[in-house]
C-alpha positions as CSV (number, residue, x, y, z in Angstrom):
1,M,37.2,-80.8,190.0
2,T,38.0,-83.2,187.2
3,P,36.7,-81.9,183.9
4,T,34.1,-84.0,182.1
5,K,35.3,-86.0,179.2
6,T,33.2,-86.3,176.1
7,I,32.7,-89.6,174.3
8,A,31.5,-89.5,170.7
9,V,29.3,-92.5,170.0
10,V,28.8,-93.4,166.3
11,G,25.5,-95.2,165.7
12,A,24.2,-94.2,169.1
13,T,20.6,-94.9,168.1
14,G,21.3,-98.5,167.4
15,A,21.3,-101.5,169.7
16,T,25.0,-101.9,170.6
17,A,26.2,-98.3,170.5
18,G,23.0,-97.3,172.2
19,G,24.0,-99.4,175.1
20,L,27.2,-97.4,175.5
21,A,25.3,-94.1,175.2
22,R,22.9,-95.2,178.0
23,A,25.8,-96.5,180.1
24,I,27.4,-93.1,180.0
25,L,24.2,-91.2,180.6
26,T,23.1,-93.2,183.5
27,D,26.4,-92.8,185.4
28,P,26.3,-89.2,186.6
29,E,29.4,-89.6,188.7
30,G,31.4,-91.2,185.9
31,G,32.9,-88.0,184.6
32,F,31.9,-88.6,181.0
33,A,29.4,-86.9,178.7
34,C,27.8,-88.6,175.7
35,R,27.8,-87.1,172.2
36,A,25.3,-89.2,170.3
37,I,26.2,-89.3,166.6
38,T,23.4,-90.3,164.2
39,R,22.1,-89.7,160.7
40,T,18.7,-89.3,162.1
41,P,18.7,-86.7,164.9
42,D,14.9,-86.3,164.8
43,S,14.2,-90.0,165.3
44,A,12.5,-91.3,168.5
45,A,15.7,-93.1,169.5
46,A,17.7,-89.9,169.2
47,R,15.1,-87.9,171.2
48,A,15.2,-90.5,173.9
49,L,19.0,-90.1,174.3
50,A,18.6,-86.3,174.3
51,D,16.0,-86.7,177.1
52,L,18.6,-88.6,179.1
53,G,21.1,-85.8,178.6
54,A,23.0,-86.7,175.4
55,T,24.1,-84.1,172.9
56,V,22.8,-85.3,169.6
57,V,24.9,-84.5,166.6
58,C,24.1,-85.3,162.9
59,A,26.9,-86.9,160.9
60,D,27.2,-89.6,158.2
61,M,29.7,-92.4,158.1
62,D,30.0,-91.8,154.3
63,D,31.1,-88.1,155.0
64,V,34.5,-87.8,156.6
65,D,34.1,-84.0,157.1
66,S,30.8,-84.4,159.0
67,L,32.5,-87.0,161.2
68,T,35.5,-84.8,161.9
69,D,33.2,-82.0,163.0
70,A,31.2,-84.5,165.2
71,F,34.4,-85.8,166.8
72,G,35.8,-82.3,167.4
73,G,36.8,-81.8,171.1
74,A,35.9,-85.4,172.0
75,D,38.2,-87.3,174.3
76,G,37.0,-90.7,173.1
77,A,35.0,-92.2,170.3
78,F,33.2,-95.5,169.7
79,C,33.5,-96.4,166.0
80,M,31.4,-99.0,164.2
81,T,29.8,-99.9,160.9
82,T,26.7,-102.0,160.0
83,F,27.2,-104.3,157.0
84,W,23.6,-105.5,157.0
85,E,22.3,-102.0,156.2
86,H,23.9,-102.0,152.7
87,F,25.5,-105.4,152.1
88,S,28.7,-103.7,150.8
89,P,32.1,-104.7,152.5
90,T,33.9,-102.0,150.5
91,R,31.5,-99.3,151.7
92,E,31.9,-100.6,155.2
93,T,35.7,-100.4,155.0
94,T,35.4,-96.9,153.6
95,Q,33.1,-95.9,156.4
96,A,35.6,-97.2,158.9
97,A,38.5,-95.4,157.2
98,N,36.4,-92.2,157.4
99,Q,36.0,-92.7,161.2
100,A,39.7,-93.4,161.7
101,R,40.7,-90.3,159.7
102,A,38.2,-88.1,161.5
103,A,39.3,-89.4,164.9
104,A,42.9,-88.5,164.0
105,A,42.0,-85.1,162.7
106,A,40.0,-84.3,165.8
107,G,42.7,-85.5,168.1
108,V,40.7,-88.3,169.8
109,R,42.8,-89.8,172.5
110,H,41.0,-93.2,172.7
111,A,38.9,-94.9,170.1
112,I,37.1,-98.2,170.3
113,W,36.8,-99.8,166.9
114,S,34.2,-102.6,166.7
115,T,35.9,-105.1,164.5
116,M,35.9,-108.9,163.6
117,E,38.2,-111.6,162.5
118,D,39.6,-111.8,159.0
119,T,38.2,-115.2,158.1
120,R,40.6,-115.4,155.1
121,L,43.4,-116.2,157.5
122,W,41.6,-119.6,158.0
123,Y,40.0,-119.9,154.6
124,P,42.1,-118.3,151.9
125,L,40.3,-117.2,148.8
126,V,41.6,-120.2,146.9
127,D,40.3,-122.6,149.5
128,D,37.1,-124.2,148.2
129,R,36.0,-125.6,151.6
130,M,34.2,-122.3,151.9
131,P,32.8,-120.4,148.9
132,T,34.3,-117.1,148.1
133,V,31.5,-114.4,147.9
134,M,31.5,-110.8,146.5
135,G,34.8,-111.5,144.8
136,N,37.3,-111.1,147.6
137,Y,35.6,-112.3,150.8
138,K,34.7,-115.4,152.7
139,V,32.5,-113.7,155.4
140,P,32.2,-110.1,154.2
141,P,30.8,-108.5,157.4
142,F,33.8,-110.0,159.2
143,D,36.5,-109.5,156.6
144,G,35.5,-105.9,155.7
145,K,35.9,-104.9,159.4
146,A,39.2,-106.7,159.7
147,D,40.4,-104.9,156.6
148,A,39.7,-101.6,158.3
149,D,41.9,-102.3,161.4
150,R,44.8,-100.9,159.5
151,F,43.2,-97.5,159.0
152,F,43.2,-96.8,162.8
153,K,46.8,-97.9,163.0
154,E,47.9,-95.9,160.0
155,A,46.1,-92.8,161.3
156,G,47.9,-93.1,164.6
157,V,44.6,-93.2,166.6
158,P,45.1,-94.8,170.0
159,T,42.6,-97.7,169.6
160,T,41.1,-100.7,171.4
161,Y,39.9,-103.3,169.0
162,L,36.6,-104.8,170.2
163,L,35.5,-108.3,169.0
164,T,31.8,-108.8,169.7
165,P,29.7,-112.0,169.4
166,T,26.1,-112.5,168.2
167,H,23.7,-110.4,170.4
168,W,20.7,-112.4,171.5
169,D,18.4,-109.5,170.8
170,A,18.7,-110.3,167.1
171,F,16.7,-113.5,167.6
172,V,13.8,-111.5,169.0
173,F,13.9,-108.0,167.5
174,G,16.0,-108.6,164.4
175,N,16.4,-110.8,161.3
176,G,17.2,-113.9,163.4
177,R,13.6,-114.1,164.7
178,P,12.3,-117.7,164.5
179,Q,9.7,-118.2,161.8
180,P,6.7,-120.6,161.7
181,G,7.4,-123.9,160.1
182,P,5.0,-125.9,157.9
183,D,3.1,-127.0,161.0
184,G,2.9,-123.5,162.4
185,V,5.6,-124.1,165.1
186,L,8.1,-121.3,165.5
187,T,11.4,-122.7,164.2
188,L,14.9,-121.6,164.6
189,V,16.7,-122.8,161.5
190,I,20.5,-122.3,161.7
191,P,23.4,-124.5,160.6
192,L,24.9,-124.7,164.1
193,G,24.7,-128.5,164.6
194,D,25.8,-129.2,168.2
195,A,28.3,-126.4,168.3
196,R,28.0,-123.5,170.7
197,L,27.3,-119.9,169.6
198,P,29.0,-117.1,171.7
199,G,26.4,-114.5,172.6
200,I,25.6,-111.5,174.7
201,A,22.8,-109.0,175.4
202,A,23.2,-106.0,173.1
203,E,23.1,-103.6,176.0
204,D,26.0,-105.3,177.6
205,I,28.3,-104.6,174.6
206,G,27.9,-100.9,175.3
207,R,28.5,-101.3,179.1
208,C,31.7,-103.2,178.4
209,A,32.8,-100.5,176.0
210,Y,32.2,-97.9,178.7
211,S,34.4,-99.8,181.1
212,I,37.2,-100.0,178.5
213,L,37.0,-96.2,177.9
214,Q,37.3,-95.7,181.7
215,Q,40.6,-97.7,181.7
216,P,42.6,-96.4,178.7
217,D,46.0,-97.3,180.0
218,R,45.0,-100.9,180.3
219,Y,43.3,-101.4,177.0
220,L,44.9,-99.1,174.5
221,G,46.4,-101.0,171.6
222,T,44.8,-104.3,172.7
223,K,42.1,-106.6,171.2
224,V,39.2,-107.4,173.6
225,G,36.7,-110.2,172.8
226,L,33.3,-110.3,174.5
227,A,30.8,-113.0,175.3
228,A,28.4,-113.7,178.1
229,D,27.6,-117.3,177.3
230,N,28.2,-120.0,174.7
231,L,24.8,-121.6,173.8
232,T,23.8,-124.6,171.7
233,G,21.0,-124.1,169.3
234,A,18.7,-126.2,171.5
235,E,19.5,-124.0,174.5
236,L,18.9,-120.9,172.5
237,A,15.6,-122.2,171.2
238,D,14.5,-123.1,174.8
239,G,15.2,-119.6,176.0
240,L,13.3,-118.1,173.0
241,S,10.3,-120.4,173.8
242,R,10.1,-118.5,177.1
243,V,10.5,-115.1,175.4
244,F,7.7,-115.8,172.9
245,G,5.5,-117.7,175.3
246,E,5.2,-120.6,172.8
247,R,7.4,-123.5,171.7
248,V,10.4,-122.6,169.5
249,R,11.9,-125.6,167.8
250,Y,15.6,-125.8,167.0
251,Q,16.1,-127.2,163.5
252,P,19.8,-127.7,162.7
253,M,20.5,-127.8,159.0
254,P,23.6,-128.8,157.1
255,V,25.4,-125.7,155.9
256,E,25.0,-126.6,152.2
257,A,21.3,-126.9,152.6
258,F,21.1,-123.6,154.5
259,R,23.2,-122.0,151.8
260,A,20.6,-123.0,149.2
261,L,17.7,-121.3,150.9
262,P,16.1,-118.6,148.8
263,F,16.8,-115.5,151.0
264,P,19.0,-112.4,150.3
265,G,22.4,-112.7,151.9
266,I,21.9,-116.4,152.8
267,D,25.3,-117.3,151.3
268,I,27.0,-114.8,153.6
269,A,25.1,-116.1,156.6
270,A,26.0,-119.7,155.7
271,N,29.7,-118.8,155.5
272,M,29.4,-117.0,158.8
273,F,27.9,-120.0,160.6
274,Q,30.4,-122.3,158.9
275,F,33.3,-120.2,160.3
276,I,31.8,-120.1,163.8
277,V,31.3,-123.8,163.9
278,Q,34.6,-124.9,162.3
279,V,37.0,-122.4,163.8
280,P,37.3,-122.7,167.6
281,E,39.3,-119.5,167.8
282,H,36.1,-117.6,167.2
283,A,34.7,-118.6,170.6
284,G,38.2,-118.7,172.1
285,Q,38.8,-115.0,171.4
286,R,35.6,-114.1,173.2
287,D,36.3,-114.4,176.9
288,I,33.4,-114.6,179.4
289,A,35.7,-113.9,182.4
290,V,37.1,-110.8,180.8
291,T,33.6,-109.7,179.8
292,R,32.4,-110.1,183.4
293,S,35.4,-108.2,184.7
294,L,34.5,-105.3,182.5
295,N,30.8,-105.5,183.5
296,P,30.2,-107.2,186.8
297,S,26.5,-106.9,186.3
298,L,26.8,-108.9,183.0
299,C,23.4,-110.3,182.0
300,T,23.1,-114.0,181.9
301,F,21.1,-115.7,179.2
302,D,18.3,-116.5,181.6
303,S,18.2,-112.9,182.9
304,W,18.2,-111.7,179.3
305,V,15.2,-114.0,178.5
306,E,13.2,-112.4,181.3
307,Q,14.1,-108.9,180.1
308,A,13.3,-109.7,176.5
309,R,10.0,-111.3,177.3
310,T,9.0,-108.0,179.1
311,R,10.2,-105.9,176.2
312,L,8.4,-108.0,173.7
313,A,5.2,-107.9,175.6
314,T,5.5,-104.1,176.0
315,A,6.1,-103.7,172.2
316,V,3.1,-105.9,171.3
317,A,0.9,-104.0,173.7
318,A,1.9,-100.7,172.2
319,R,0.9,-101.7,168.6
C-alpha cells in the first residue's frame, strides 16, 4: 500500500489555498493528507477543514521557526502571501523567504510558490509612463512576489511557480464588489477599457494546484499560469448582475482618473490595471487550455455566476 503523502497548505483558511485543502480532503483515494496551516486555528474556517479531516496547525508567516515546525515531515507545501492584508511588499518578500527557508529545512520535496510577474521588467523604475510607488515598485503585490522567487531557488527547494489571475469571487465577496453609483445603480468602476481581464473561480486555483502536486516530475522547476476565461468589463458586469439579482453597470474609467480616487491603495490598484491592460504577456502567460488540462471540471464564468448567486443568497439568509 502506497503511504499517504502530506501536503502543508499555508493560508488554508483563505479562498485560494482553501480550495487546495478541500481538493485534497474530498479525494479520499488520492493518497494525500492535508495539513492546514493558519494563524487562527480556532476560526470557523479552520474548524470546517478539521471536520473534513485536515490536521490544523498554527504557524505564522512572520515566524520561520513556526513554519519549519509546521512543514516538518510534509512531502509538499503550498506557499503564498497576501499583500492586501498589510500593504507591505518588503514584509511579503520576507514572509516568502521564511516559507522557502522552512521548506528547505523541513526537506519538502515539492513546493508550489504562488507568485506574479515583476512589472519592472516592462516598466523600469525610471519609466514615468507608470508612477513608481512605495519607493521601489510599480505594482507592489506583483513585484514583491517576483522578488521572492529567488529565495526558493537559493534554498534549493524543488518548486513550481504558479501565476494566478484575478479570482472572480473578489467581485462578490471581496474588495472588488460593485458599489452604488449616484443614481443607486450598482457600478463596477475599473480602468479596464475594452481590454480583457484573465480570471478564474478561487476554488479552481486550489484544484489546479492539487493536480500539479500529483505530477511533480512534469511541473517541478516550471512556471504555470492559470486562467479560466478572459472577460471584458461589460461581460463581468453582466455576470455580476445575475449574481446580485439587479443591474450592475460597467463604468470604464481612464487610469489617471481612477488613480485620483480617494481610497487607500488606489495608486497600487491603478498601476495593476494599467499593467494588465498594456502588457499582453500578462494574459498570454495564463493559459486556459493548460488550466483545463489540470482541472477538467474547470468552472466556466457562467457556472461560477450560478454558484456565486447561491452562495450569496445563503450568506444573506444567514445574517
